[in-house]
Structure formats: structure tokens, C-alpha cells
C-alpha positions as CSV (number, residue, x, y, z in Angstrom):
1,X,11.3,2.8,-16.4
2,X,10.5,4.7,-13.4
3,X,6.8,5.9,-13.4
4,X,5.4,3.2,-16.3
5,X,3.0,0.5,-16.0
6,X,5.3,-1.9,-14.8
7,X,6.8,-0.6,-12.1
8,X,3.5,0.9,-10.7
9,X,2.1,-2.7,-10.8
10,X,4.8,-4.4,-9.8
11,X,5.1,-6.4,-13.0
12,X,7.5,-7.1,-15.2
13,X,7.9,-6.6,-18.8
14,X,7.5,-9.8,-19.8
15,X,3.8,-9.8,-17.2
16,X,2.4,-7.3,-18.8
17,X,3.8,-8.4,-22.6
18,X,1.6,-11.5,-22.3
19,X,-1.8,-9.4,-20.7
20,X,-1.3,-7.9,-24.4
21,X,-1.2,-10.8,-26.2
22,X,-3.5,-12.0,-24.2
23,X,-6.4,-9.0,-25.2
24,X,-5.3,-9.2,-28.4
25,X,-5.8,-13.1,-29.3
26,X,-9.7,-12.4,-27.9
27,X,-10.0,-9.3,-30.1
28,X,-10.2,-8.6,-34.1
29,X,-9.5,-4.8,-33.5
30,X,-5.8,-5.3,-31.6
31,X,-2.7,-6.7,-32.9
32,X,0.5,-6.8,-31.6
33,X,4.1,-7.0,-34.4
34,X,7.0,-8.2,-34.5
35,X,10.0,-6.3,-36.1
36,X,13.1,-7.1,-35.5
37,X,12.7,-8.3,-32.1
38,X,10.9,-4.8,-30.8
39,X,6.9,-5.6,-30.5
40,X,4.2,-2.8,-31.6
41,X,1.0,-2.7,-30.2
42,X,-1.6,-1.4,-33.1
43,X,-5.3,-1.0,-33.3
44,X,-8.0,-0.7,-36.0
45,X,-10.6,1.7,-34.2
46,X,-11.6,4.1,-32.1
47,X,-9.0,3.9,-28.8
48,X,-11.0,5.3,-26.0
49,X,-14.4,2.9,-27.2
50,X,-11.6,0.0,-27.3
51,X,-10.3,0.7,-23.9
52,X,-13.6,1.0,-22.4
53,X,-14.9,-2.3,-23.2
54,X,-12.0,-4.0,-22.6
55,X,-12.4,-2.8,-19.0
56,X,-15.4,-3.8,-18.8
57,X,-15.5,-7.2,-20.2
58,X,-12.2,-7.4,-17.3
59,X,-14.3,-6.2,-14.8
60,X,-17.8,-7.7,-15.8
61,X,-16.3,-10.8,-14.7
């Protein structure tokens, strides 16, 4: 897909899905559901606060 994050960072769909699954396994407020082969990302809480917390933890080392 043109302009997608995977294309910008030269990542495959599988690589992006694996990265999201790794984060979701460590967080209680982020879920991945599989319905008929379609993966859906679900979250509980403020997505902006979640994104900041995930990125802060990643870049803090």
C-alpha cells in the first residue's frame, strides 16, 4: 500500500504484526484479536497516553 508505515520503513506486514504483538504481550491495555483471519488491534484507555508510554519505554532502553 502506498504511504503505509511498512513501506516507509521497508517492513513486511508480518514484521509489523510481530512488533505489535510483542508490545501487546507486555501491556494489559492493548489486545490483538483474530476474527476469521483478520487481525484487529484493540485498546482500553487513552491511545495518546499509551503511545507516549510505549515510545518512552522503548527509547529509554
